[in-house]
Each structure stands twice: as C-alpha cells, then as structure tokens.
C-alpha positions in Angstrom: -9.0 -46.8 6.9 -9.1 -44.4 4.2 -5.2 -43.0 3.4 -3.7 -44.8 6.1 -1.9 -47.3 2.4 1.2 -44.3 2.5 1.7 -45.9 6.4 1.4 -49.8 6.1 4.8 -51.4 5.0 4.8 -53.1 2.0 7.0 -55.8 1.0 10.2 -54.7 1.9 13.5 -54.8 -0.8 16.4 -54.8 1.0 18.9 -53.6 -1.1 16.9 -50.0 -1.0 17.3 -48.1 1.5 14.1 -46.2 3.6 13.0 -42.5 4.6 11.8 -44.1 7.9 10.5 -41.3 10.9 8.6 -44.2 12.7 8.3 -48.4 13.0 5.0 -49.3 14.8 3.5 -52.6 15.8 0.6 -54.0 17.0 0.9 -55.4 20.2 -1.2 -59.2 20.7 -3.1 -60.4 23.3 -4.9 -63.0 22.4 -7.8 -63.0 20.1 -8.4 -59.2 21.0 -8.6 -56.6 18.9 -5.6 -53.9 19.3 -5.1 -51.9 22.8 -1.3 -51.4 22.8 0.9 -50.1 19.8 5.4 -50.4 20.6 6.2 -47.2 18.6 9.4 -46.9 18.1 11.3 -44.0 16.9 14.6 -41.4 16.4 15.6 -42.7 13.7 17.9 -40.1 12.8 18.8 -41.3 9.1 17.5 -43.6 6.0 17.6 -47.2 7.4 18.7 -49.9 5.1 16.1 -52.4 3.3 17.9 -55.4 5.6 18.3 -52.6 8.4 14.7 -52.0 8.5 13.3 -55.6 8.0 15.6 -56.6 11.2 14.9 -53.2 13.7 10.7 -54.7 12.1 11.3 -58.4 12.9 12.9 -57.2 16.2 10.3 -54.9 17.0 7.5 -57.6 16.6 9.5 -60.3 18.9 9.2 -57.4 21.4 5.7 -56.2 20.8 5.3 -60.5 20.5 6.8 -61.2 24.5 4.6 -57.4 26.1 1.0 -58.9 24.0 2.6 -62.6 26.3 3.2 -60.9 29.3 -0.4 -58.9 29.5 -2.3 -62.0 29.0 -1.3 -63.3 32.7 -3.1 -62.9 35.2 -2.1 -60.7 37.8 -3.4 -62.8 41.4 -6.3 -60.0 41.9 -8.3 -61.4 39.0 -7.2 -59.0 36.2 -5.3 -60.0 33.2 
C-alpha cells in the first residue's frame, strides 16, 4: 500500500531508542486473511530497541494464542 512504509518496522537495533505511538500485530487464523489486529498503545516515551523487540515478541505470542483460540470450534457450528 502506498505510504505505509513509514509505519512498517524494519530491523530493530537493540542499542537505539525509538519513538513509538503504537505496536500492531496481526491475529492469524490458519490461512485466512487477517481479520483482527492486536494493538498496543499508550507508550509514554521512547522505547529502547531491546524493549521494543521484547514487546513485539510478546505481542506476537499473544496474537498467535488468540488466533488459535478463535480458530477452535465453539460447539454451535461456528469457528
């Protein structure tokens, strides 16, 4: 998408600090297109690259768990 490059994270240098307003991670359900995004907001100052990397990894794990739970049958015939 045009103009989105400024919002996509490239490699994170753990020695730098970053001004971050939000961190977004797609919630994936099998091979389906992204329908849900986990957003972390409320950062009150610059984040170290180390902290940003840690938050990104933790958000990815949480989004993966959420995707797995949403993919499970509910018992009412929907997934």
